[in-house]
N, C-alpha and C positions, 0 to 999 in steps of 0.2 A: 673490443672494449669501447663502449660510447667515451666522449669528451665529458669532461666536467658539467656542461652544460645539462647533460641528460643522467646526473647521478644524485641523488635525492634521499632523506632521510627515509621519507616513506614513500610507499606506490601505491595507492589505491586502487583497485578495477569495480566503476560503477559507480556514478553519481546518485545515486536513488538517495532514499532515506538514509541507512545505514554509513554511505562514503561519504556524503554532507557533512552530517553532524562529526566524521570522525576526524573530513577536511577541517572543521570548525574548533574543535577541539586539541588535535595534534599540533596544528599553528599557531596556536595561543603562547606556547613557549618558545617561538622561534624555531621549532624544526622545518624543513625544508621538506614539502609536500607536492606530489603529482598524481592528478584525480583524473583515472581514464573514463570516458564515457565514448561506448558505441554510438550511443543516438547524436540529434543535433541538439543545438541550445532551446532554452525552451521559450521563442518569440511568437509562437501560434497563437492567436488572440483565444482561441477557443480553450485553451489551457486556463487561462486567467478566469476567465467567464466561468463560473461554475457550471452553469448549463452547457456547456460545451464537454462534458463528459460523453454526452450521449453520442456525440461525435468521434472524441479520441479515443473510447475503449475498444473501436474498431480499427484505428486509424493504421495502414499499412509507413507509415513514415515514425510515427510517435510510439508504436510498440512492437514488442516481439509478439507473432501471432502463432504462438504456441499450441496444439490440439493434442488432446487425449489419445491413447491409444483405445479403439472400440473392444469391447470386453462385454462378455456374458450379463455382467451384473447391470451395468447401463444397456443393455437391452442391443447391443453390438452396435451401439451410437460412440458418435466422437463428439467432444465439446470443447471449446477455445479455453485457452488459460493465458489471458494478456497477461503481460507485464508491458512493465513503461520501460522505452528506449527514446531516453529525452533526459536532458539534465532534470533532475527532480526525480527520475525512475517512474516507480508507481503512484508515487504521490503529488504528480503530475498529471497522472490520468486517472487517479481513483476515486472512489464518491464519497470522499470530504469530511465522513464520518471520524470520530474521535472517540475511541474506545479503548482504555489501558489493558482487560481482562480481569477475569478474578483471583485475588490475592492466592486462594487453595491452589491455582495452577501452578504459582511460580513458586508456592512452598512445596510443589509436589517433585517441581524438578531439582531444587534446593536438595529434597531425598535421597533423590536419585544418583546423588554425586554430584552435581552439578554448582559445585561453589562457586556464592557470588549472587545466585540467581533468585534467593526467597524473596517473598514480598519487601519484606522489611529492608533489604539490600538493595532492590531495585527502585523503591519509592524514592530518595534523594534525588533520582537521576529522573524521574518524571516530575518533579516540583522543579528542578531545574531547567528544564528543558521547556516548560510551559507557562506561557503567559495565561491565565484563566479570566476571562473577561466577562464577568457576571457571578452569580451566587455559588459558594463554595466554602467548605471548611480549609481555611488556610492551613494547618495540619497536615493536611493530605494534598492539597492544589498548589501550584506554585503561582505565582502571580507576577513574576521578574525574569521570566525566561523569553525565548527568540520566537516560539510556535504560539500563536493568539490561537486561543480557541474560544468558543462564541455559542451562543444559543439560536436557536431558530427564532426569527422576526416576524415569518407569515403563517398565523394560525389559520389550519384550514377547518371549515365547520365538519369535514368528512372524518377529519384526525381524531376530532373533539368527539365523534360518535363512535369511533373505535375504541378509543380511550373508554370510554364510560361502559361499552359493550363487556371488554376485556373485566373492567372493576364490579360489573354486576356478578362474574365468575370468580371473583373473590382474589383478582391478582390486582395488588395494591399500586398504587403511583410511585414512582420511585423520583424525588426531585433533584437526584445524580448520581446517576448508575456509575461515575467514576472516583468517588467518595471508597471502594472497597467493597459495593456490596452490588451487583448487577441485578439482583430479582428486582423484580416490579416491569412497569412499563412507563414509558414520557417520551419526551422528542430529543431528538440526538443532537448532541453538541457537536460542531464543527469545527473546522480546519477555514474557516471562510472569513474575513476581515475587511470590512467595508468594502461589501459586497463582491469581494474578490477571493479567488484561492488563495491560500496558502500554504504553499507546499513545504517540502524541506529545503529543498535546494534556496527559494527565498527567503525562508526563517533561517537557516544555519550557514548556509556557501555564499549567497550574494557579499554576506558583510565581509569577509575575509577573502574573496577570491582576486580579490585586487591586491592584495599583498604582495611584497618583494617574493616571501618564501613561499606561494602558492601556488600553482600552475595548473590550469586547468584545461585539457585537452578534448575536443568533441569530436565526432566520429572516428573515433579511436577504440577498434573492436581489439579487444584482446584475443590474441592465437595462441599462447601457451606461455608456461612459466619457465623460467630462464633458473637451472639449478647448478649449484657447485656442491658438488655431492649430495648431500642430503638438504641441505640449504637453500632455500628460494632467494635468489638473489636481484632477481629482474623480471619484465614481462617482456615478450615480444605483441607486437600489435600492429592492424593493419589500419591505415589512414585510408579516410573514404570511402571506398566500396571495395568485394573483395578481389578484387584485383589488382589493389592498390599496395604500394609499396610497403614492404614488412620493416618497421622501425624496433628499436631495442631501448627501455628506460631500464636503468638499476636502482636497487634501494639499500643503502649502508646499513638501515636495523630491519625494515621487515615489509615483507607482500602482502599487502590486506584485500583480500576479495570479499566484495561487496556487492555481488554479480546477482544478486536474488537467489530462490530454492530452486530455481531450475538451468542457469546459468554457470551460477558458482559451481557445483558438481559436474557440471558439461566440460569447463576449463579444465579441471583438474583431469578428467578422463582425457581430454585432449595433451595432456601434460604429461602422459603416464602417469598420474596420482589415481588408482580404483580397483576396482575386482581384477584380478590379472587374466583370468579367462576372457572377459569382454575385451580387456585391452589387445590381448592375443587375437581375437576373433575379428578385431577392428586392423588389423596388423600395426599398432602402436607399441613403441617402445618402454617395457616397465621400469617405471621409474622406484614406486612404492606400491605394493600389493596390500590394499585398503579394501575389504569388503564392502565395506559402510557407504562410501564415497558413491552416491546416486541411491542408494536404498532408504528405507523407511521414510520414504514421501507421502508427507499427510495432509489432506485437503478437506475442505468442508464441501459435500453433495447436498448444492441448494435446489429446492422445489419453489417455484413462483407460480402463484394461483390469481387470475385475473377474473372481474366481474364489470357489467355493465350498472351504473348508476341511472335512477329517474330524478330528475326534479332537482338539481345540484350542478353547478359549475365544477368541474375539476382542471386540474391541469391540461386533459385534451383539450377543451376547448380554451384556455385560458392562454394557450402557447403554439397557435395556428390562427393565421389570418388577421384579421384588424386587430383584435384583442393582444396581439403576440406585439404589436407596435406599441399599445399603451404599457406591456410590461416592459419591455423594450426603456421607454421614457422614463420609467420607474427606475429602472435600474441605473441608468445616467446621472438621475438626480439623487442617486442613494437611499431609495426609498425601497420598501419590503418588494421585492419582484419575483417569478420565478425563478426569472436567469440568475438569481444568488443565494437556491437551495441547491440540499443535496439530493440525489435521486431517490435518499428512504428517508422519513421526517420523524416517523414512530420506532423507538425499539419495544421491544417486547423479550425479555429475557426470565422462561419460566422451565418448571420440571415437567419431565412427560410421565413421571410416575410419582405418588404421593411417597415410595418408599425413599427417595432421595431426597439429601439434605441442601444438595446446591443445583441451581438451573443447569440443563443442560441441552437445552434449545434456545435458539436465537430467531426472533421474528422481526420481520422490517416491512413496513405498511407505506403506502406513499399514495394520494389520490389523485394518481393518472394510471392508464391501463394501456400497456403494450402488445400491437399484434403480434401473435403466435410466442408472446411471452421474450419476444427481441426488445432488450432495451435500446432507445432510438427510435423506435418506430410505432409511432402514439395511433390508439384508435381514432377514428373519427370521432365516435359517441362518447360521452362523461362513463368515465370507469375510476377503479381504484386497483392494486396491486397487494398481494399479500405473500410474502417468501418466508421459507423457513427450513433451516438449517441444524443439525447437531453441531454441538461447540466440543465434543470430544470423539472424534471419530476414532474407532480400532481398525479400520483396514487402512491398508499400504500400498503405498506404490513404489515406482522407480525409477529414474533419470536415466 
């Protein structure tokens, strides 16, 4: 049994969005919270410069470099599934755009028996966490929360041309897709404030991590959950690298797993919680035979299309050579700059069939093109990228 210094009310695994918010909220009433994060601190400058996304998304230090298993449905190809491995989790490496989701999706979860997940029930939490800077209906948007949500300040003529083209097809412009109706198109709202990324850790964790009742441990990878019978009472973790010493931390109240859609079921399985046949195959002692752990994985298969453009300067030329120096200077003086935009600028939510009541497709557009559709490898010539994916895929996978 560890000494009293390693016993907390709550032990949270994962300092991403969920872990950062829970640490903030649970510590507010004086509860002692220990937050474990497998990755490092978020000190790398590319985390905080929005354009650094194109470097960090492939970082071996800041991400879990997961890959999918090749199948016949992907022409026997594997593709990357990057997850944040740093303070702030994926909110420190993601594309920065802020999208709540369609109210009917939350209502659908509630109708399936998930109490507390209807749109009317989650809306107060959206408002409480949000600091909307810009236009918005205060009945559905928050003004006093921790997370800034701002509007794009760099309007590119290619984006306006795309919006006009979509409008000619009968797709309306949506002034605020986070108001409760996604249908239409316009510019993304972002978690960027004063030209810097505003991750969940910056918004929720930083204000509380120096409190006496909060302890954050980085480079601490959880290896298993400690059980007393069927009750989770603590976590074993490895400090440093995989050959590091094993430590234990105990929880008086709860162990809370916030390690993401891939690492959370993985940790449960390593701890003996999951499908019995899988655990036996791996030589893991069975704690609880729960067949759902690691199954029902849902993800969006995205397709990106690129095109070269003539007669217009796009981000391809603005972010290379001498023009890049000018963009850096603008960024330093907090002026609209390529360095302070999200990777996708325009959103379009629409229906694949007129028979549908709600949008089932999301398109994203940006005035930049990437070689071989690889984010981070800019083409030399001016170009644009259009991506699209299903919002409610029916296929299911596993971890």
